[in-house]
BALOBA-1460 file (C-alpha; in Angstrom, 3 decimals):
// residues 339
<rec num="1" residu="m" x="99.460" y="164.413" z="276.048"/>
<rec num="2" residu="t" x="102.593" y="164.834" z="278.136"/>
<rec num="3" residu="s" x="101.825" y="165.735" z="281.692"/>
<rec num="4" residu="s" x="103.726" y="168.548" z="283.381"/>
<rec num="5" residu="p" x="106.053" y="167.466" z="286.182"/>
<rec num="6" residu="s" x="104.672" y="167.991" z="289.642"/>
<rec num="7" residu="p" x="106.272" y="170.876" z="291.520"/>
<rec num="8" residu="t" x="108.878" y="169.836" z="294.077"/>
<rec num="9" residu="p" x="107.321" y="170.201" z="297.517"/>
<rec num="10" residu="a" x="108.955" y="172.692" z="299.858"/>
<rec num="11" residu="t" x="111.213" y="171.200" z="302.498"/>
<rec num="12" residu="t" x="109.431" y="171.032" z="305.812"/>
<rec num="13" residu="p" x="111.200" y="171.867" z="309.074"/>
<rec num="14" residu="g" x="111.077" y="168.189" z="310.033"/>
<rec num="15" residu="e" x="112.742" y="167.143" z="306.765"/>
<rec num="16" residu="a" x="115.411" y="169.828" z="307.142"/>
<rec num="17" residu="a" x="116.214" y="168.689" z="310.672"/>
<rec num="18" residu="s" x="116.562" y="165.078" z="309.496"/>
<rec num="19" residu="r" x="119.624" y="166.075" z="307.433"/>
<rec num="20" residu="r" x="121.677" y="167.373" z="310.299"/>
<rec num="21" residu="r" x="125.111" y="168.846" z="309.692"/>
<rec num="22" residu="v" x="127.478" y="171.478" z="311.064"/>
<rec num="23" residu="l" x="129.343" y="174.082" z="309.029"/>
<rec num="24" residu="l" x="132.497" y="175.013" z="310.939"/>
<rec num="25" residu="a" x="134.019" y="178.355" z="309.990"/>
<rec num="26" residu="a" x="137.691" y="178.751" z="309.186"/>
<rec num="27" residu="p" x="139.326" y="180.939" z="310.216"/>
<rec num="28" residu="r" x="137.803" y="181.398" z="313.653"/>
<rec num="29" residu="g" x="138.987" y="182.026" z="317.191"/>
<rec num="30" residu="y" x="142.322" y="183.478" z="318.245"/>
<rec num="31" residu="c" x="143.869" y="186.070" z="315.967"/>
<rec num="32" residu="a" x="147.590" y="186.878" z="316.101"/>
<rec num="33" residu="g" x="147.061" y="189.917" z="318.335"/>
<rec num="34" residu="v" x="145.020" y="187.992" z="320.912"/>
<rec num="35" residu="d" x="147.447" y="185.072" z="320.870"/>
<rec num="36" residu="r" x="150.327" y="187.481" z="321.510"/>
<rec num="37" residu="a" x="148.523" y="189.188" z="324.408"/>
<rec num="38" residu="v" x="147.517" y="185.974" z="326.172"/>
<rec num="39" residu="i" x="150.999" y="184.469" z="325.791"/>
<rec num="40" residu="a" x="152.468" y="187.731" z="327.123"/>
<rec num="41" residu="v" x="150.551" y="187.286" z="330.404"/>
<rec num="42" residu="e" x="151.499" y="183.608" z="330.640"/>
<rec num="43" residu="k" x="155.174" y="184.336" z="329.943"/>
<rec num="44" residu="a" x="155.225" y="187.191" z="332.451"/>
<rec num="45" residu="l" x="153.849" y="184.872" z="335.142"/>
<rec num="46" residu="e" x="156.448" y="182.229" z="334.266"/>
<rec num="47" residu="q" x="159.326" y="184.699" z="334.101"/>
<rec num="48" residu="y" x="158.543" y="187.018" z="337.003"/>
<rec num="49" residu="g" x="156.162" y="184.981" z="339.148"/>
<rec num="50" residu="a" x="152.765" y="185.992" z="340.532"/>
<rec num="51" residu="p" x="151.240" y="188.396" z="340.973"/>
<rec num="52" residu="v" x="151.240" y="190.111" z="337.601"/>
<rec num="53" residu="y" x="148.603" y="192.810" z="337.225"/>
<rec num="54" residu="v" x="146.602" y="193.361" z="334.030"/>
<rec num="55" residu="r" x="144.776" y="196.616" z="333.353"/>
<rec num="56" residu="h" x="141.292" y="195.648" z="332.121"/>
<rec num="57" residu="e" x="140.606" y="192.258" z="330.557"/>
<rec num="58" residu="i" x="143.623" y="191.210" z="328.499"/>
<rec num="59" residu="v" x="141.096" y="190.191" z="325.815"/>
<rec num="60" residu="h" x="137.312" y="190.162" z="325.952"/>
<rec num="61" residu="n" x="136.654" y="186.567" z="326.910"/>
<rec num="62" residu="k" x="135.417" y="185.211" z="330.257"/>
<rec num="63" residu="y" x="137.162" y="181.838" z="329.974"/>
<rec num="64" residu="v" x="140.551" y="183.379" z="329.150"/>
<rec num="65" residu="v" x="140.336" y="185.841" z="332.037"/>
<rec num="66" residu="k" x="139.333" y="183.149" z="334.556"/>
<rec num="67" residu="t" x="142.107" y="180.833" z="333.339"/>
<rec num="68" residu="l" x="144.764" y="183.531" z="333.739"/>
<rec num="69" residu="e" x="143.410" y="184.478" z="337.176"/>
<rec num="70" residu="k" x="143.947" y="180.882" z="338.306"/>
<rec num="71" residu="k" x="147.590" y="181.184" z="337.188"/>
<rec num="72" residu="g" x="148.146" y="184.328" z="339.238"/>
<rec num="73" residu="a" x="147.072" y="187.273" z="337.077"/>
<rec num="74" residu="i" x="145.173" y="190.040" z="338.864"/>
<rec num="75" residu="f" x="142.863" y="192.127" z="336.697"/>
<rec num="76" residu="v" x="142.255" y="195.745" z="337.671"/>
<rec num="77" residu="e" x="140.167" y="198.524" z="336.167"/>
<rec num="78" residu="e" x="142.594" y="201.380" z="336.783"/>
<rec num="79" residu="t" x="146.378" y="201.674" z="336.936"/>
<rec num="80" residu="e" x="146.172" y="203.288" z="340.391"/>
<rec num="81" residu="e" x="144.935" y="199.977" z="341.809"/>
<rec num="82" residu="v" x="148.332" y="198.347" z="341.193"/>
<rec num="83" residu="p" x="150.653" y="198.492" z="344.241"/>
<rec num="84" residu="e" x="153.886" y="200.414" z="343.761"/>
<rec num="85" residu="g" x="156.817" y="198.379" z="342.455"/>
<rec num="86" residu="n" x="154.717" y="195.778" z="340.611"/>
<rec num="87" residu="i" x="154.292" y="194.783" z="336.981"/>
<rec num="88" residu="v" x="151.222" y="195.853" z="334.999"/>
<rec num="89" residu="i" x="150.288" y="194.583" z="331.540"/>
<rec num="90" residu="f" x="148.249" y="196.701" z="329.137"/>
<rec num="91" residu="s" x="145.565" y="194.785" z="327.234"/>
<rec num="92" residu="a" x="145.414" y="193.993" z="323.523"/>
<rec num="93" residu="h" x="142.966" y="196.875" z="323.019"/>
<rec num="94" residu="g" x="145.581" y="199.530" z="323.756"/>
<rec num="95" residu="v" x="145.708" y="202.465" z="326.149"/>
<rec num="96" residu="a" x="146.013" y="206.232" z="325.898"/>
<rec num="97" residu="p" x="149.352" y="207.971" z="326.614"/>
<rec num="98" residu="v" x="147.963" y="209.195" z="329.938"/>
<rec num="99" residu="v" x="147.839" y="205.577" z="331.158"/>
<rec num="100" residu="h" x="151.551" y="205.136" z="330.489"/>
<rec num="101" residu="e" x="152.150" y="208.316" z="332.484"/>
<rec num="102" residu="e" x="150.036" y="206.983" z="335.367"/>
<rec num="103" residu="a" x="152.130" y="203.809" z="335.439"/>
<rec num="104" residu="k" x="155.340" y="205.823" z="335.528"/>
<rec num="105" residu="r" x="154.070" y="207.945" z="338.410"/>
<rec num="106" residu="g" x="153.030" y="204.776" z="340.241"/>
<rec num="107" residu="k" x="156.571" y="203.379" z="339.820"/>
<rec num="108" residu="l" x="155.271" y="200.368" z="337.909"/>
<rec num="109" residu="a" x="157.067" y="198.206" z="335.361"/>
<rec num="110" residu="t" x="154.904" y="197.864" z="332.255"/>
<rec num="111" residu="i" x="154.374" y="195.308" z="329.497"/>
<rec num="112" residu="d" x="152.480" y="196.667" z="326.509"/>
<rec num="113" residu="a" x="150.449" y="193.840" z="324.951"/>
<rec num="114" residu="t" x="148.565" y="196.162" z="322.585"/>
<rec num="115" residu="c" x="147.791" y="194.445" z="319.282"/>
<rec num="116" residu="p" x="150.217" y="195.792" z="316.645"/>
<rec num="117" residu="l" x="147.254" y="196.542" z="314.362"/>
<rec num="118" residu="v" x="145.746" y="198.771" z="317.069"/>
<rec num="119" residu="t" x="149.150" y="200.398" z="317.551"/>
<rec num="120" residu="k" x="149.101" y="201.178" z="313.817"/>
<rec num="121" residu="v" x="145.850" y="203.119" z="314.264"/>
<rec num="122" residu="h" x="147.346" y="204.985" z="317.246"/>
<rec num="123" residu="k" x="150.326" y="206.028" z="315.119"/>
<rec num="124" residu="e" x="148.038" y="207.169" z="312.329"/>
<rec num="125" residu="a" x="146.106" y="209.326" z="314.808"/>
<rec num="126" residu="v" x="149.339" y="210.938" z="316.046"/>
<rec num="127" residu="r" x="150.548" y="211.534" z="312.500"/>
<rec num="128" residu="y" x="147.340" y="213.178" z="311.260"/>
<rec num="129" residu="a" x="147.036" y="215.259" z="314.422"/>
<rec num="130" residu="k" x="150.545" y="216.620" z="313.824"/>
<rec num="131" residu="e" x="149.434" y="217.554" z="310.313"/>
<rec num="132" residu="d" x="146.445" y="219.346" z="311.914"/>
<rec num="133" residu="y" x="143.712" y="217.162" z="310.411"/>
<rec num="134" residu="d" x="140.311" y="216.681" z="311.982"/>
<rec num="135" residu="i" x="140.182" y="212.921" z="312.610"/>
<rec num="136" residu="l" x="136.824" y="211.147" z="312.431"/>
<rec num="137" residu="l" x="137.187" y="207.923" z="314.421"/>
<rec num="138" residu="i" x="134.527" y="205.370" z="313.476"/>
<rec num="139" residu="g" x="133.826" y="203.185" z="316.483"/>
<rec num="140" residu="h" x="131.617" y="202.425" z="319.456"/>
<rec num="141" residu="e" x="131.535" y="204.845" z="322.359"/>
<rec num="142" residu="g" x="133.066" y="203.433" z="325.526"/>
<rec num="143" residu="h" x="135.005" y="200.626" z="323.831"/>
<rec num="144" residu="e" x="138.531" y="200.352" z="325.256"/>
<rec num="145" residu="e" x="140.145" y="200.562" z="321.837"/>
<rec num="146" residu="v" x="138.278" y="203.781" z="321.034"/>
<rec num="147" residu="i" x="139.236" y="205.299" z="324.396"/>
<rec num="148" residu="g" x="142.888" y="204.443" z="323.808"/>
<rec num="149" residu="t" x="142.999" y="205.802" z="320.252"/>
<rec num="150" residu="s" x="141.110" y="208.978" z="321.182"/>
<rec num="151" residu="g" x="143.620" y="209.601" z="323.945"/>
<rec num="152" residu="e" x="146.423" y="209.956" z="321.396"/>
<rec num="153" residu="a" x="144.999" y="213.234" z="320.074"/>
<rec num="154" residu="p" x="141.819" y="214.168" z="321.956"/>
<rec num="155" residu="e" x="141.716" y="217.705" z="320.577"/>
<rec num="156" residu="h" x="141.691" y="216.411" z="316.991"/>
<rec num="157" residu="i" x="139.497" y="213.299" z="317.216"/>
<rec num="158" residu="t" x="135.704" y="213.129" z="316.906"/>
<rec num="159" residu="l" x="133.978" y="209.799" z="317.487"/>
<rec num="160" residu="v" x="131.460" y="208.717" z="314.837"/>
<rec num="161" residu="d" x="129.341" y="205.874" z="316.226"/>
<rec num="162" residu="g" x="127.840" y="204.508" z="313.012"/>
<rec num="163" residu="p" x="125.984" y="206.061" z="310.052"/>
<rec num="164" residu="k" x="123.291" y="207.537" z="312.324"/>
<rec num="165" residu="d" x="125.922" y="209.714" z="313.993"/>
<rec num="166" residu="v" x="127.253" y="211.330" z="310.803"/>
<rec num="167" residu="g" x="124.792" y="214.244" z="310.948"/>
<rec num="168" residu="n" x="126.272" y="215.335" z="314.298"/>
<rec num="169" residu="v" x="129.811" y="215.707" z="312.964"/>
<rec num="170" residu="e" x="131.381" y="219.162" z="312.791"/>
<rec num="171" residu="v" x="134.862" y="219.899" z="311.453"/>
<rec num="172" residu="r" x="137.017" y="223.012" z="311.155"/>
<rec num="173" residu="d" x="138.005" y="222.553" z="307.517"/>
<rec num="174" residu="p" x="136.030" y="220.134" z="305.273"/>
<rec num="175" residu="d" x="139.090" y="219.857" z="303.018"/>
<rec num="176" residu="k" x="141.308" y="218.590" z="305.816"/>
<rec num="177" residu="v" x="139.468" y="215.614" z="307.284"/>
<rec num="178" residu="v" x="140.556" y="211.961" z="307.600"/>
<rec num="179" residu="w" x="138.752" y="208.882" z="308.897"/>
<rec num="180" residu="l" x="140.156" y="206.078" z="311.062"/>
<rec num="181" residu="s" x="138.291" y="203.169" z="312.615"/>
<rec num="182" residu="q" x="138.122" y="200.754" z="315.506"/>
<rec num="183" residu="t" x="139.704" y="197.543" z="314.223"/>
<rec num="184" residu="t" x="136.934" y="195.142" z="315.323"/>
<rec num="185" residu="l" x="133.938" y="196.679" z="313.559"/>
<rec num="186" residu="s" x="131.735" y="195.173" z="310.892"/>
<rec num="187" residu="v" x="133.325" y="195.887" z="307.511"/>
<rec num="188" residu="d" x="129.928" y="196.664" z="305.975"/>
<rec num="189" residu="e" x="128.869" y="199.042" z="308.751"/>
<rec num="190" residu="t" x="132.193" y="200.865" z="308.611"/>
<rec num="191" residu="m" x="132.008" y="201.429" z="304.872"/>
<rec num="192" residu="e" x="128.394" y="202.553" z="305.196"/>
<rec num="193" residu="t" x="129.583" y="205.154" z="307.702"/>
<rec num="194" residu="v" x="132.480" y="206.170" z="305.431"/>
<rec num="195" residu="d" x="130.106" y="206.599" z="302.476"/>
<rec num="196" residu="a" x="127.815" y="208.797" z="304.592"/>
<rec num="197" residu="l" x="130.792" y="210.895" z="305.718"/>
<rec num="198" residu="k" x="131.962" y="211.295" z="302.123"/>
<rec num="199" residu="g" x="128.490" y="212.556" z="301.266"/>
<rec num="200" residu="r" x="129.138" y="215.447" z="303.657"/>
<rec num="201" residu="y" x="132.873" y="215.776" z="303.065"/>
<rec num="202" residu="p" x="133.777" y="214.799" z="299.467"/>
<rec num="203" residu="n" x="137.484" y="215.375" z="300.137"/>
<rec num="204" residu="l" x="137.536" y="213.041" z="303.147"/>
<rec num="205" residu="l" x="140.921" y="211.327" z="303.281"/>
<rec num="206" residu="s" x="141.174" y="207.572" z="303.863"/>
<rec num="207" residu="p" x="143.981" y="206.017" z="305.925"/>
<rec num="208" residu="p" x="146.877" y="204.497" z="303.952"/>
<rec num="209" residu="s" x="145.568" y="200.994" z="304.712"/>
<rec num="210" residu="d" x="142.278" y="199.566" z="305.937"/>
<rec num="211" residu="d" x="142.068" y="199.866" z="309.741"/>
<rec num="212" residu="i" x="139.699" y="196.930" z="310.191"/>
<rec num="213" residu="c" x="141.941" y="194.027" z="311.100"/>
<rec num="214" residu="y" x="142.501" y="191.082" z="308.781"/>
<rec num="215" residu="a" x="141.112" y="188.653" z="311.389"/>
<rec num="216" residu="t" x="137.854" y="190.580" z="311.754"/>
<rec num="217" residu="q" x="137.415" y="190.683" z="307.976"/>
<rec num="218" residu="n" x="138.234" y="186.995" z="307.503"/>
<rec num="219" residu="r" x="135.846" y="185.856" z="310.237"/>
<rec num="220" residu="q" x="133.059" y="188.010" z="308.838"/>
<rec num="221" residu="t" x="133.674" y="186.689" z="305.305"/>
<rec num="222" residu="a" x="133.383" y="183.102" z="306.549"/>
<rec num="223" residu="v" x="130.153" y="183.888" z="308.396"/>
<rec num="224" residu="k" x="128.674" y="185.568" z="305.319"/>
<rec num="225" residu="q" x="129.252" y="182.369" z="303.349"/>
<rec num="226" residu="m" x="127.912" y="180.290" z="306.215"/>
<rec num="227" residu="g" x="124.815" y="182.448" z="306.766"/>
<rec num="228" residu="a" x="123.610" y="181.747" z="303.235"/>
<rec num="229" residu="e" x="123.426" y="178.011" z="304.040"/>
<rec num="230" residu="a" x="122.807" y="177.774" z="307.791"/>
<rec num="231" residu="d" x="119.438" y="177.709" z="309.521"/>
<rec num="232" residu="l" x="121.129" y="178.556" z="312.818"/>
<rec num="233" residu="v" x="124.519" y="180.150" z="313.506"/>
<rec num="234" residu="i" x="126.155" y="179.796" z="316.922"/>
<rec num="235" residu="v" x="128.914" y="182.303" z="317.616"/>
<rec num="236" residu="v" x="131.147" y="181.465" z="320.552"/>
<rec num="237" residu="g" x="132.265" y="184.629" z="322.325"/>
<rec num="238" residu="s" x="131.586" y="187.012" z="325.186"/>
<rec num="239" residu="k" x="128.983" y="189.759" z="325.072"/>
<rec num="240" residu="n" x="131.603" y="192.479" z="325.622"/>
<rec num="241" residu="s" x="133.581" y="191.268" z="322.597"/>
<rec num="242" residu="s" x="132.812" y="193.694" z="319.787"/>
<rec num="243" residu="n" x="133.966" y="191.401" z="316.989"/>
<rec num="244" residu="s" x="131.932" y="188.473" z="318.381"/>
<rec num="245" residu="v" x="128.758" y="190.563" z="318.578"/>
<rec num="246" residu="r" x="129.350" y="191.691" z="314.984"/>
<rec num="247" residu="l" x="129.524" y="188.063" z="313.814"/>
<rec num="248" residu="v" x="125.956" y="187.474" z="315.009"/>
<rec num="249" residu="e" x="124.800" y="190.552" z="313.088"/>
<rec num="250" residu="v" x="126.702" y="189.497" z="309.954"/>
<rec num="251" residu="a" x="125.192" y="185.991" z="310.094"/>
<rec num="252" residu="l" x="121.652" y="187.345" z="310.253"/>
<rec num="253" residu="g" x="122.397" y="189.843" z="307.493"/>
<rec num="254" residu="a" x="123.722" y="187.034" z="305.291"/>
<rec num="255" residu="g" x="120.474" y="185.056" z="305.520"/>
<rec num="256" residu="a" x="120.749" y="182.845" z="308.583"/>
<rec num="257" residu="r" x="117.306" y="182.256" z="310.063"/>
<rec num="258" residu="d" x="118.633" y="182.534" z="313.596"/>
<rec num="259" residu="a" x="121.944" y="183.379" z="315.285"/>
<rec num="260" residu="h" x="123.086" y="183.491" z="318.906"/>
<rec num="261" residu="l" x="126.160" y="184.416" z="320.934"/>
<rec num="262" residu="v" x="127.235" y="182.039" z="323.715"/>
<rec num="263" residu="d" x="130.248" y="181.845" z="326.015"/>
<rec num="264" residu="y" x="129.893" y="178.104" z="326.613"/>
<rec num="265" residu="a" x="128.003" y="175.166" z="325.094"/>
<rec num="266" residu="e" x="125.834" y="175.001" z="328.221"/>
<rec num="267" residu="e" x="124.254" y="178.309" z="327.222"/>
<rec num="268" residu="i" x="122.745" y="176.861" z="324.032"/>
<rec num="269" residu="d" x="118.966" y="176.469" z="324.195"/>
<rec num="270" residu="e" x="117.792" y="173.179" z="322.669"/>
<rec num="271" residu="a" x="114.712" y="175.008" z="321.401"/>
<rec num="272" residu="w" x="116.995" y="176.782" z="318.900"/>
<rec num="273" residu="l" x="117.457" y="173.436" z="317.104"/>
<rec num="274" residu="e" x="113.770" y="172.951" z="316.296"/>
<rec num="275" residu="g" x="113.456" y="172.430" z="312.539"/>
<rec num="276" residu="v" x="117.173" y="173.121" z="312.023"/>
<rec num="277" residu="g" x="119.128" y="171.071" z="309.482"/>
<rec num="278" residu="t" x="122.360" y="173.073" z="309.177"/>
<rec num="279" residu="v" x="124.080" y="174.709" z="312.127"/>
<rec num="280" residu="g" x="126.917" y="177.136" z="311.490"/>
<rec num="281" residu="v" x="129.563" y="177.415" z="314.205"/>
<rec num="282" residu="t" x="132.237" y="180.081" z="314.550"/>
<rec num="283" residu="s" x="133.975" y="182.064" z="317.263"/>
<rec num="284" residu="g" x="135.256" y="185.561" z="317.899"/>
<rec num="285" residu="a" x="138.914" y="186.518" z="317.662"/>
<rec num="286" residu="s" x="139.467" y="186.253" z="321.429"/>
<rec num="287" residu="v" x="138.037" y="182.724" z="321.862"/>
<rec num="288" residu="p" x="140.198" y="179.628" z="322.474"/>
<rec num="289" residu="d" x="139.243" y="176.629" z="320.361"/>
<rec num="290" residu="i" x="138.509" y="174.473" z="323.423"/>
<rec num="291" residu="l" x="135.216" y="176.357" z="323.749"/>
<rec num="292" residu="v" x="134.312" y="175.675" z="320.103"/>
<rec num="293" residu="h" x="135.016" y="171.974" z="320.580"/>
<rec num="294" residu="g" x="132.651" y="172.051" z="323.551"/>
<rec num="295" residu="v" x="129.903" y="173.350" z="321.251"/>
<rec num="296" residu="l" x="130.674" y="170.706" z="318.615"/>
<rec num="297" residu="d" x="130.465" y="167.963" z="321.253"/>
<rec num="298" residu="w" x="127.158" y="169.375" z="322.498"/>
<rec num="299" residu="l" x="125.740" y="169.373" z="318.959"/>
<rec num="300" residu="a" x="127.084" y="165.876" z="318.192"/>
<rec num="301" residu="a" x="125.264" y="164.528" z="321.236"/>
<rec num="302" residu="r" x="122.058" y="165.814" z="319.638"/>
<rec num="303" residu="g" x="122.588" y="164.274" z="316.228"/>
<rec num="304" residu="y" x="124.729" y="166.946" z="314.530"/>
<rec num="305" residu="e" x="127.802" y="164.755" z="314.001"/>
<rec num="306" residu="d" x="128.516" y="165.587" z="310.361"/>
<rec num="307" residu="v" x="130.994" y="168.503" z="310.491"/>
<rec num="308" residu="e" x="132.104" y="170.267" z="307.310"/>
<rec num="309" residu="t" x="134.770" y="172.988" z="307.432"/>
<rec num="310" residu="l" x="133.999" y="176.138" z="305.478"/>
<rec num="311" residu="t" x="137.291" y="177.891" z="304.687"/>
<rec num="312" residu="a" x="137.153" y="181.560" z="303.707"/>
<rec num="313" residu="a" x="140.843" y="182.437" z="304.085"/>
<rec num="314" residu="e" x="144.197" y="181.126" z="305.276"/>
<rec num="315" residu="e" x="145.923" y="182.993" z="308.100"/>
<rec num="316" residu="s" x="149.673" y="182.854" z="308.707"/>
<rec num="317" residu="i" x="150.345" y="186.122" z="310.554"/>
<rec num="318" residu="h" x="152.299" y="186.001" z="313.806"/>
<rec num="319" residu="f" x="153.451" y="188.864" z="316.021"/>
<rec num="320" residu="s" x="156.572" y="188.821" z="318.174"/>
<rec num="321" residu="l" x="156.084" y="189.089" z="321.938"/>
<rec num="322" residu="p" x="156.412" y="192.460" z="323.706"/>
<rec num="323" residu="k" x="160.064" y="193.485" z="324.029"/>
<rec num="324" residu="e" x="159.635" y="194.031" z="327.782"/>
<rec num="325" residu="l" x="159.585" y="190.259" z="328.299"/>
<rec num="326" residu="r" x="163.284" y="190.238" z="327.479"/>
<rec num="327" residu="r" x="164.154" y="192.433" z="330.500"/>
<rec num="328" residu="d" x="164.256" y="192.010" z="334.273"/>
<rec num="329" residu="l" x="161.144" y="194.016" z="335.065"/>
<rec num="330" residu="r" x="160.972" y="193.047" z="338.729"/>
<rec num="331" residu="a" x="164.420" y="194.581" z="339.249"/>
<rec num="332" residu="e" x="163.426" y="197.693" z="337.304"/>
<rec num="333" residu="a" x="160.249" y="198.160" z="339.354"/>
<rec num="334" residu="k" x="162.155" y="197.706" z="342.610"/>
<rec num="335" residu="a" x="164.790" y="200.218" z="341.524"/>
<rec num="336" residu="a" x="162.058" y="202.743" z="340.662"/>
<rec num="337" residu="t" x="160.606" y="202.551" z="344.180"/>
<rec num="338" residu="e" x="164.029" y="203.240" z="345.664"/>
<rec num="339" residu="d" x="164.614" y="206.398" z="343.647"/>
């Protein structure tokens, strides 16, 4: 009689940890909009000298902000904090028209480092407001990008903060409604919200192109692939970075047993590695790669030296620098104070 083969024993946590490897997401880190914004501050400091003021964090990353502060950038919360006759840079997240007006009243020279993809959403909001649509803006309340976009047409825009908020929406004409979205959201959550809105408003109009930025989508796609294989996913990014926070959620949703957000390698808890064979590593769109390499070095020192790159997409997009960097802004600001 032929005996049946013995069932393969389940892999124990100890056995899994003995086969240690790292899956490194690609793409990760800086997107074209963040790269443009950071370079804009650096170029302004080189061209005009310190100080150069920046309204809010240029991008949501502690390391980037501290590095630029050391070079002479001064970060402020409100435009009114900038002394008359100085230069102020607007962050990659964009600002409302009222902020531009504040800068003009304060006799400030401005550099607009808003990501072109965010600018696209602003223009869509202006266009649909002119056509008298009710605009349902999918995004998180209080996020700088949402505040900036809402400021383009406040009388037409209603914020929808996820599927749970759909029941609170009221519009004037259900046949004249369009949705827009914050660019850094989870693709899945956004479409879940859109589907819920369409359940209430079947004639809901979609924007001419997807508002969620290519970088956000690509990084989430890579993490979805990674989450299916990784026991632990480490996302490098700051807690106020919406797209970084989303990557943790996407990793867990894709099957990762555990996922954490850290600014620096030193924030990793060694207890997270217990029973872990495969560690996934990625970073948000505002994170320089030096911080990712710090995490890889930290893991290598603990036996995770085998690094395999998981490529979900190739990125080749570049944005030109703000046009204001081609002018003598110091002279313009000085002239404004003399008027």
